[in-house]
TIVONU-997343 format. One line per field, with one value per residue: chain; x, y, z of N, C-alpha, C in turn; residue number from 0; residue in one letter. Coordinates in Angstrom, 1 decimal. Atoms other than C-alpha are relative to their C-alpha. Layout:
<rs>
chain	(A_...)
n.X	(X_...)
n.Y	(Y_...)
n.Z	(Z_...)
ca.X	(X_...)
ca.Y	(Y_...)
ca.Z	(Z_...)
c.X	(X_...)
c.Y	(Y_...)
c.Z	(Z_...)
n	(NUM_...)
res	(A_...)
</rs>
This chain:
<rs>
chain	(A_A_A_A_A_A_A_A_A_A_A_A_A_A_A_A_A_A_A_A_A_A_A_A_A_A_A_A_A_A_A_A_A_A_A_A_A_A_A_A_A_A_A_A_A_A_A_A_A_A_A_A_A_A_A_A_A_A_A_A_A_A_A_A_A_A_A_A_A_A_A_A_A_A_A_A_A_A_A_A_A_A_A_A_A_A_A_A_A_A_A_A_A_A_A_A_A_A_A_A_A_A_A_A_A_A_A_A_A_A_A_A_A_A_A_A_A_A_A_A_A_A_A_A_A_A_A_A_A_A_A_A_A_A_A_A_A_A_A_A_A_A_A_A_A_A_A_A_A_A_A_A_A_A_A_A_A_A_A_A_A_A_A_A_A_A_A_A_A_A_A_A_A_A_A_A_A_A_A_A_A_A_A_A_A_A_A_A_A_A_A_A_A_A_A_A_A_A_A_A_A_A_A_A_A_A_A_A_A_A_A_A_A_A_A_A)
n.X	(-0.1_-0.3_0.7_-0.9_-0.1_-1.0_-1.3_-0.5_-0.3_-1.2_-1.0_-0.2_-0.7_-1.4_-0.9_-0.1_-1.0_-1.3_0.1_-1.1_-0.4_0.9_-0.8_-0.3_-1.3_-0.6_-0.8_0.3_-0.1_1.1_1.2_-0.4_-0.9_0.8_0.8_-0.9_-0.3_1.2_0.2_-1.0_0.1_0.9_-0.6_-1.4_-0.2_-0.5_-1.5_-0.4_0.4_-0.8_-1.3_0.2_0.3_-1.2_-0.6_1.0_0.3_-1.2_0.1_1.3_0.4_1.4_0.8_-0.4_-1.2_0.4_0.9_-0.9_-0.9_0.3_0.4_-1.3_-0.7_0.8_-0.1_-1.3_0.0_1.0_0.1_-0.1_1.3_1.0_0.7_-0.7_0.5_1.3_-0.2_-0.7_1.0_0.8_-0.8_-0.2_1.4_0.4_-0.7_0.5_1.3_-0.2_-0.5_0.9_1.4_0.2_-0.9_-1.1_0.4_0.7_1.4_0.4_1.3_-0.2_0.4_-0.9_-1.2_0.2_-0.2_-1.4_-0.3_-0.6_0.6_1.3_0.6_-0.9_-1.1_0.7_0.3_-1.3_-0.5_1.0_-0.2_-1.4_-0.4_1.1_0.6_1.4_0.4_0.2_-0.4_-0.6_0.1_-0.9_0.3_-0.1_1.2_1.1_-0.1_0.0_1.4_0.9_-0.4_0.4_1.5_0.5_0.8_0.8_0.3_-0.5_-0.5_-1.0_-0.5_0.9_1.0_-0.7_-0.1_1.3_0.4_-0.8_0.3_1.4_0.0_-1.1_0.2_-0.9_-1.2_-0.8_-0.2_-1.4_-0.6_0.5_-0.6_-1.4_-0.1_0.4_-1.2_-1.2_0.4_0.0_-1.4_-0.9_0.6_1.1_-0.5_0.9_-0.4_-0.6_0.1_-0.6_1.1_-0.5_-0.5_1.0_0.6_1.5_0.6_1.2_1.3_-0.2_0.8_-0.8_-0.6_1.1_0.2_-1.1_0.2_1.1_-0.5_-0.9)
n.Y	(0.4_1.4_0.6_0.9_1.3_-0.1_-0.3_1.3_0.8_-0.6_0.3_1.4_0.2_-0.6_0.8_1.3_-0.2_-0.4_0.8_-0.2_1.2_0.1_0.2_-1.2_-0.5_0.5_1.2_1.0_1.4_0.8_-0.8_-0.7_-1.1_-1.0_-0.6_-0.9_-1.1_-0.8_-0.7_-1.1_-1.0_-1.1_-1.3_0.1_0.4_1.4_0.0_0.0_1.2_1.0_-0.1_0.5_1.5_0.8_0.3_0.6_1.4_0.8_0.2_0.6_0.6_0.5_-0.5_0.6_-0.8_-1.3_0.1_0.1_-1.2_-1.1_-1.3_-0.7_0.7_-0.4_-1.5_-0.4_0.3_-0.7_-1.4_-1.1_-0.2_-0.8_0.7_1.3_0.5_0.7_1.1_1.0_0.7_0.7_1.1_1.1_0.5_0.8_1.3_0.9_0.4_0.9_1.3_0.6_0.2_0.4_1.1_-0.6_-0.1_-1.2_0.4_-0.7_-0.7_-1.4_-0.2_0.6_-0.8_-1.2_0.3_-0.1_-1.4_-0.8_0.3_-0.5_0.5_-0.2_1.0_1.3_0.1_0.2_1.4_0.8_-0.2_0.3_1.3_1.0_-0.3_-0.3_-1.2_-0.9_-1.3_-0.7_-1.4_-0.9_-1.4_-0.1_0.5_-0.9_-1.3_0.2_0.5_-1.1_-0.9_0.5_0.0_1.4_0.0_-1.2_-0.4_1.0_-0.7_0.8_1.1_1.1_-0.5_0.1_1.4_0.5_-0.6_0.6_1.4_0.2_-0.4_0.6_1.5_0.7_0.4_-1.3_-0.6_0.0_-0.9_-1.4_-0.4_-0.3_-1.2_-1.2_-0.3_-0.5_-1.3_-1.0_-0.2_-0.6_-1.0_-0.8_-0.3_-0.9_-1.4_-0.1_1.2_-0.1_0.2_0.0_1.3_0.9_0.7_0.1_-1.3_-0.2_0.3_-0.3_-1.1_-1.1_-0.7_-0.8_-1.1_-0.9_-0.5_-1.0_-1.3_-0.7)
n.Z	(-1.4_-0.2_-1.1_-0.9_0.6_1.1_-0.6_-0.4_1.2_0.5_-0.9_0.1_1.3_0.0_-0.8_0.7_1.1_-0.7_-1.2_-0.9_-0.8_-1.1_-1.2_-0.8_0.1_-1.2_0.2_-1.0_0.5_-0.6_-0.5_-1.3_0.4_0.6_-1.1_-0.7_0.9_0.2_-1.3_-0.1_1.1_-0.3_0.0_0.2_1.4_0.3_0.0_-1.4_-0.6_0.5_-0.7_-1.4_0.0_0.4_-1.3_-0.9_0.3_-0.4_-1.4_-0.3_1.2_-0.1_-1.1_-1.3_-0.5_-0.3_-1.3_-1.2_0.0_-1.0_0.6_0.3_1.2_1.2_0.2_0.5_1.4_0.8_-0.5_1.1_0.7_-0.7_-1.2_-0.3_-1.3_0.3_0.9_-0.8_-0.7_0.9_0.6_-1.0_-0.3_1.2_0.0_-1.1_0.3_1.2_-0.6_-1.0_0.4_1.4_0.3_0.8_1.4_0.3_0.6_1.3_-0.2_-0.4_-1.4_-0.9_0.0_-0.8_-1.4_-0.3_-0.3_1.1_1.3_0.3_1.2_1.1_0.0_0.3_1.4_0.7_-0.2_0.7_1.5_0.5_-0.4_0.3_1.3_-0.1_0.6_-1.0_0.3_-1.1_0.3_-0.7_0.4_1.5_0.6_-0.4_0.7_1.4_0.4_-0.1_1.0_1.3_0.0_-0.2_-1.2_-0.3_-1.4_-1.0_-1.1_-0.7_0.9_0.2_1.1_1.3_0.3_0.4_1.3_1.0_0.1_0.6_1.4_0.7_0.1_-0.9_0.7_0.3_-1.2_-0.3_0.9_-0.4_-1.3_0.2_0.8_-0.8_-0.9_0.8_0.6_-1.1_-0.5_0.9_0.9_-0.6_-1.3_-0.8_0.4_1.3_0.8_1.3_1.0_1.4_0.2_-0.3_1.2_-0.1_-0.2_0.9_-0.8_-1.4_-0.5_-0.6_1.1_0.6_-0.9_0.3_1.4_0.0_-0.7_0.9)
ca.X	(16.3_17.9_15.8_17.3_16.6_18.5_21.3_21.7_21.6_24.3_26.3_26.0_26.9_30.0_31.4_30.6_32.8_35.4_35.4_37.5_39.5_37.2_40.1_41.0_44.2_44.9_47.6_46.5_46.7_43.9_40.4_41.9_44.5_42.0_39.8_42.8_43.6_40.0_39.7_43.0_41.9_39.2_40.2_43.6_45.0_45.6_49.2_49.7_47.8_49.9_53.1_51.7_50.4_53.8_55.1_51.9_51.4_55.0_54.2_50.5_50.1_46.7_43.9_45.3_48.6_46.8_44.3_47.3_48.9_49.0_47.6_51.2_52.5_49.7_49.8_53.5_53.0_49.9_50.6_51.2_47.6_44.6_42.9_45.5_44.1_40.6_41.9_44.3_41.3_39.2_41.9_42.6_38.8_38.2_40.8_39.6_36.0_37.1_38.9_36.4_33.1_33.8_36.4_39.0_37.0_36.0_32.2_30.7_27.4_27.2_25.3_27.7_30.7_29.2_29.5_33.2_34.6_35.6_33.5_30.6_28.4_30.9_33.7_31.3_30.3_33.9_34.8_31.6_32.3_36.1_36.5_33.2_32.2_28.8_26.9_27.3_27.8_30.2_29.5_32.5_32.9_33.9_30.9_28.5_29.8_30.2_26.8_25.1_27.0_26.3_22.6_22.4_21.1_18.5_18.4_20.4_21.2_23.5_25.5_22.7_20.2_22.9_23.5_19.8_19.3_22.3_21.5_17.9_19.0_22.2_22.0_23.6_26.2_27.4_27.5_31.2_32.3_30.1_31.5_35.1_34.5_32.8_35.7_38.4_36.5_36.1_39.7_41.3_38.8_35.7_37.5_35.7_37.6_38.4_37.0_38.7_35.6_37.6_39.1_35.8_34.4_30.8_30.2_27.7_25.2_26.6_24.1_26.8_28.5_25.2_24.7_28.1_27.3_24.0_25.8_28.3)
ca.Y	(-32.0_-35.3_-37.5_-39.6_-42.8_-41.5_-40.3_-43.8_-45.4_-43.0_-43.7_-47.5_-47.4_-45.3_-47.5_-50.6_-49.2_-47.8_-50.7_-49.8_-52.3_-53.5_-54.3_-51.9_-49.9_-51.3_-54.0_-57.2_-61.0_-62.3_-61.2_-60.4_-58.2_-56.3_-55.8_-54.3_-52.1_-50.8_-50.0_-48.0_-46.2_-44.1_-40.5_-41.7_-42.2_-45.7_-44.8_-44.1_-47.2_-49.4_-48.1_-48.9_-52.4_-53.4_-53.3_-54.2_-57.5_-58.6_-58.2_-59.3_-61.6_-62.9_-62.2_-64.6_-62.6_-59.3_-60.5_-61.0_-57.6_-54.7_-51.2_-49.8_-52.4_-51.6_-47.8_-47.6_-49.1_-47.2_-43.8_-42.0_-42.6_-40.6_-41.4_-44.0_-44.3_-45.3_-47.5_-49.3_-50.2_-51.2_-53.4_-55.4_-55.6_-56.8_-59.5_-60.8_-60.9_-62.6_-65.3_-65.8_-65.4_-66.3_-69.1_-66.8_-66.6_-63.3_-63.5_-62.6_-61.3_-57.5_-57.7_-60.2_-58.1_-55.1_-57.0_-56.6_-53.5_-50.8_-52.2_-50.0_-50.4_-48.9_-51.2_-54.2_-53.4_-53.1_-56.5_-58.1_-56.7_-57.1_-60.4_-62.2_-60.5_-59.5_-56.7_-54.1_-50.3_-48.9_-45.2_-43.1_-39.4_-39.8_-41.9_-39.6_-36.5_-37.8_-39.6_-36.4_-34.2_-36.4_-36.5_-40.2_-39.4_-36.9_-35.2_-38.0_-36.8_-39.6_-42.6_-45.1_-43.0_-42.8_-46.5_-47.3_-45.0_-46.4_-50.0_-49.5_-48.1_-49.9_-53.5_-56.0_-57.1_-53.4_-52.6_-53.5_-51.5_-48.5_-48.5_-48.6_-45.9_-43.5_-43.8_-43.3_-40.5_-38.7_-39.2_-38.0_-36.0_-34.9_-33.6_-31.8_-28.6_-27.6_-30.6_-31.3_-30.9_-30.4_-33.9_-35.5_-38.1_-37.8_-34.1_-34.4_-35.8_-34.5_-32.4_-30.4_-29.6_-28.5_-26.2_-24.6_-24.2_-22.5_-20.0_-19.2)
ca.Z	(-1.9_-1.0_1.2_4.1_2.2_-0.9_1.3_2.8_-0.7_-1.9_1.2_1.0_-2.7_-2.0_0.8_-1.3_-4.1_-1.7_0.7_3.8_5.9_8.6_11.0_13.8_13.8_17.3_17.5_19.1_18.8_21.0_22.1_25.6_24.0_21.9_25.0_26.9_23.9_23.5_27.2_27.0_23.8_25.5_24.9_23.7_20.2_18.7_18.2_21.9_22.9_20.6_22.2_25.7_24.8_23.2_26.8_28.6_26.8_27.6_31.3_31.2_28.2_29.4_31.8_34.5_34.7_34.7_37.5_39.8_39.1_41.6_40.8_40.9_38.3_35.9_36.4_35.8_32.3_31.2_32.9_29.6_28.5_29.5_32.9_33.9_37.5_36.3_33.5_36.0_38.1_35.1_33.6_36.7_37.5_33.9_34.2_37.5_36.3_33.0_35.0_37.8_36.0_32.3_32.6_31.0_27.8_26.3_25.7_22.3_23.7_24.0_27.3_28.8_27.7_29.5_32.8_32.6_34.4_32.0_29.2_28.1_25.1_22.7_23.7_23.7_20.2_19.0_20.5_19.1_15.6_15.3_17.1_16.5_13.2_14.5_12.8_15.5_15.4_18.0_18.2_19.2_18.8_15.1_14.2_16.2_14.5_11.0_10.8_11.9_9.5_6.5_7.5_8.2_11.7_12.8_16.2_17.8_21.2_22.4_21.0_21.6_19.4_16.7_16.9_16.6_13.6_11.7_12.5_11.3_7.9_7.0_5.7_8.1_5.6_5.3_9.0_9.5_6.5_7.4_10.9_9.8_7.1_9.5_12.0_9.4_7.7_11.0_12.0_8.8_6.7_8.5_11.5_14.4_13.5_10.0_8.1_4.8_2.6_-0.6_-0.1_0.7_-1.7_-0.5_-0.5_-3.3_-0.8_2.5_4.4_6.2_2.9_1.4_4.3_3.6_-0.1_0.7_3.0_0.3)
c.X	(0.3_-0.7_1.0_0.2_1.0_1.4_0.7_0.4_1.3_1.2_0.4_0.7_1.4_0.9_0.1_1.1_1.3_0.1_1.2_0.4_-0.8_0.8_0.3_1.5_0.8_0.7_-0.4_0.1_-1.2_-1.2_0.3_0.8_-0.8_-0.9_0.8_0.2_-1.2_-0.3_1.0_-0.3_-1.0_0.7_1.5_0.2_0.5_1.5_0.6_-0.3_0.9_1.4_-0.1_-0.2_1.2_0.7_-0.9_-0.2_1.2_-0.1_-1.3_-0.5_-1.4_-0.7_0.5_1.2_-0.5_-0.9_0.9_0.8_-0.5_-0.4_1.3_0.7_-0.7_0.2_1.3_0.1_-0.9_-0.1_0.0_-1.3_-0.9_-0.7_0.6_-0.5_-1.2_0.3_0.8_-1.1_-0.9_0.7_0.1_-1.4_-0.5_0.6_-0.5_-1.4_0.0_0.4_-1.0_-1.4_-0.2_1.1_1.1_-0.3_-0.7_-1.3_-0.2_-1.2_0.2_-0.4_0.9_1.3_-0.1_0.1_1.4_0.3_0.7_-0.6_-1.4_-0.5_0.9_1.0_-0.6_-0.3_1.2_0.5_-0.9_0.2_1.3_0.3_-1.0_-0.8_-1.5_-0.3_-0.4_0.6_0.5_0.1_1.0_-0.2_0.1_-1.3_-1.2_0.0_-0.2_-1.4_-1.0_0.3_-0.5_-1.5_-0.5_-0.8_-0.7_-0.3_0.4_0.7_1.1_0.4_-1.0_-1.1_0.7_0.1_-1.3_-0.4_0.9_-0.3_-1.3_0.1_1.1_-0.1_1.1_1.4_0.9_0.4_1.5_0.7_-0.4_0.7_1.4_0.2_-0.3_1.1_1.1_-0.3_0.1_1.4_0.9_-0.6_-1.0_0.3_-0.9_0.3_0.6_-0.1_0.5_-1.0_0.5_0.6_-1.0_-0.7_-1.5_-0.7_-1.2_-1.3_0.2_-0.9_0.8_0.6_-1.0_-0.3_1.0_-0.2_-1.1_0.4_0.8_-0.8)
c.Y	(-1.5_-0.6_-0.9_-1.3_0.1_0.2_-1.3_-0.9_0.5_-0.4_-1.5_-0.3_0.4_-1.0_-1.4_0.1_0.3_-0.8_0.2_-1.3_0.0_-0.2_1.3_0.3_-0.4_-1.3_-1.0_-1.4_-0.9_0.9_0.7_1.2_1.2_0.7_1.0_1.3_1.0_0.8_1.2_1.1_1.1_1.3_-0.1_-0.5_-1.5_-0.1_-0.1_-1.4_-1.2_0.0_-0.6_-1.5_-0.8_-0.4_-0.8_-1.5_-0.9_-0.3_-0.8_-0.6_-0.6_0.5_-0.6_0.8_1.3_0.0_0.0_1.3_1.0_1.3_0.7_-0.6_0.4_1.5_0.4_-0.2_0.9_1.5_1.1_0.1_0.8_-0.8_-1.3_-0.6_-0.8_-1.2_-1.1_-0.9_-0.9_-1.2_-1.2_-0.6_-0.9_-1.3_-0.9_-0.5_-1.0_-1.4_-0.7_-0.3_-0.5_-1.0_0.5_0.1_1.3_-0.3_0.8_0.8_1.4_0.2_-0.7_0.8_1.2_-0.3_0.1_1.5_0.7_-0.2_0.6_-0.5_0.1_-1.1_-1.4_-0.2_-0.2_-1.5_-1.0_0.0_-0.5_-1.5_-1.1_0.3_0.2_1.4_1.1_1.4_0.7_1.5_0.8_1.4_0.3_-0.4_0.9_1.2_-0.2_-0.4_1.2_1.0_-0.4_0.1_-1.4_-0.1_1.3_0.2_-1.1_0.7_-0.8_-1.2_-1.1_0.4_-0.1_-1.4_-0.6_0.5_-0.7_-1.5_-0.3_0.2_-0.6_-1.5_-0.7_-0.3_1.2_0.7_0.2_1.0_1.4_0.5_0.5_1.3_1.2_0.4_0.6_1.3_1.1_0.3_0.8_1.0_0.9_0.2_0.9_1.4_0.0_-1.3_0.2_-0.3_-0.2_-1.4_-1.1_-0.6_-0.1_1.4_0.3_-0.3_0.2_1.2_1.2_0.8_0.9_1.2_1.1_0.6_1.0_1.3_0.8_0.5)
c.Z	(0.1_1.2_0.8_-0.7_-1.2_0.5_0.5_-1.2_-0.6_0.9_-0.1_-1.4_0.0_0.8_-0.6_-1.1_0.6_1.3_0.9_0.7_1.3_1.3_0.7_-0.2_1.3_-0.3_1.0_-0.7_0.5_0.4_1.3_-0.3_-0.6_1.1_0.9_-0.8_-0.1_1.3_0.1_-1.0_0.3_0.2_-0.2_-1.4_-0.1_0.0_1.4_0.6_-0.5_0.6_1.4_0.0_-0.4_1.3_0.9_-0.2_0.3_1.5_0.4_-1.3_-0.1_1.2_1.4_0.6_0.5_1.3_1.2_0.2_1.1_-0.8_-0.4_-1.3_-1.3_-0.3_-0.6_-1.5_-0.8_0.4_-1.0_-0.7_0.8_1.1_0.4_1.4_-0.2_-0.8_0.7_0.7_-0.9_-0.6_0.9_0.4_-1.2_0.0_1.0_-0.3_-1.2_0.5_0.9_-0.5_-1.5_-0.4_-0.9_-1.5_-0.2_-0.6_-1.3_0.1_0.5_1.5_1.0_0.0_0.9_1.5_0.5_0.4_-1.1_-1.4_-0.1_-1.3_-1.2_-0.1_-0.3_-1.5_-0.9_0.1_-0.8_-1.5_-0.5_0.2_-0.5_-1.3_0.1_-0.6_1.1_-0.4_1.3_-0.3_0.9_-0.4_-1.5_-0.6_0.4_-0.8_-1.5_-0.5_0.0_-1.1_-1.4_-0.1_0.1_1.3_0.1_1.4_1.0_1.1_0.8_-0.9_-0.2_-1.1_-1.3_-0.4_-0.5_-1.4_-1.1_-0.2_-0.7_-1.5_-0.8_0.0_0.9_-0.6_-0.3_1.3_0.3_-0.8_0.3_1.2_-0.2_-0.8_0.8_1.0_-0.7_-0.6_1.0_0.5_-1.0_-1.0_0.7_1.5_0.8_-0.4_-1.4_-0.9_-1.4_-1.1_-1.4_-0.3_0.2_-1.2_0.0_0.1_-0.8_0.7_1.5_0.4_0.5_-1.2_-0.8_0.7_-0.3_-1.3_0.0_0.6_-1.0_-1.2)
n	(0_1_2_3_4_5_6_7_8_9_10_11_12_13_14_15_16_17_18_19_20_21_22_23_24_25_26_27_28_29_30_31_32_33_34_35_36_37_38_39_40_41_42_43_44_45_46_47_48_49_50_51_52_53_54_55_56_57_58_59_60_61_62_63_64_65_66_67_68_69_70_71_72_73_74_75_76_77_78_79_80_81_82_83_84_85_86_87_88_89_90_91_92_93_94_95_96_97_98_99_100_101_102_103_104_105_106_107_108_109_110_111_112_113_114_115_116_117_118_119_120_121_122_123_124_125_126_127_128_129_130_131_132_133_134_135_136_137_138_139_140_141_142_143_144_145_146_147_148_149_150_151_152_153_154_155_156_157_158_159_160_161_162_163_164_165_166_167_168_169_170_171_172_173_174_175_176_177_178_179_180_181_182_183_184_185_186_187_188_189_190_191_192_193_194_195_196_197_198_199_200_201_202_203_204_205_206_207_208_209_210_211_212_213_214_215)
res	(M_I_T_K_Q_Q_R_Y_K_Y_F_I_D_Y_I_T_K_H_Q_P_S_I_D_T_E_L_V_Y_K_T_P_Y_Q_L_L_V_A_V_I_L_S_A_Q_C_T_D_K_R_V_N_K_I_T_A_V_F_F_K_N_F_P_D_A_K_N_L_A_K_A_T_N_D_E_V_F_E_I_I_K_S_C_S_Y_P_N_N_K_T_K_H_L_I_G_M_A_K_T_L_V_N_D_F_N_D_I_V_P_S_D_I_N_E_L_Q_K_L_P_G_V_G_R_K_T_A_N_V_I_A_S_V_V_F_N_K_P_T_M_A_V_D_T_H_V_F_R_V_A_A_R_I_G_L_T_T_N_A_K_N_P_L_Q_T_E_N_Q_L_M_K_N_I_P_K_D_K_I_G_A_A_H_S_W_L_I_L_H_G_R_Y_I_C_K_A_R_N_P_K_C_N_E_C_G_I_K_S_F_C_K_Y_Y_Q_T_L_S_D_I_C)
</rs>
């Protein structure tokens, strides 16, 4: 029986040896652009977001330009993504708040970031981690699922509980790598349906895989 402490040790040893790229797959040049891209990425693929932002940033290269935009102008560009009506309102609201309340500077503090329309804790963690290199854990559906399957989290009922358990057990200097690895592993290997266990490099200490082995 592998204990949780052992599982974390094996996990950290593995990602240290197979260090993933900590950068996001979203295309951006400035903190503002990443903020826009992450807001658009909710329930939408990075590939689709990158297609949208290629046009979006030509029209709205910074928060000041976006703050002056109309709903129709923004909607027309982002309509191919999920929930375009809500995201249109969030993007314009975010830009106005950024200009009026933050002097057009994207804040690094997670609590301050969450004051921006459309920015929840997950988005705030992404910005803090990618832009400001802070040891934060943004829990999306991939991180939530994979952490539970591996056995890194126990009875976590929501993203915040998952975040707290992971942050408690992963060294600060490994948080960024762990976060990137969990996302990529969930996206390409440990999929929600039909996970590719035969291609998985950590099945020797994965709780989910052990359960499958016991059934067989």
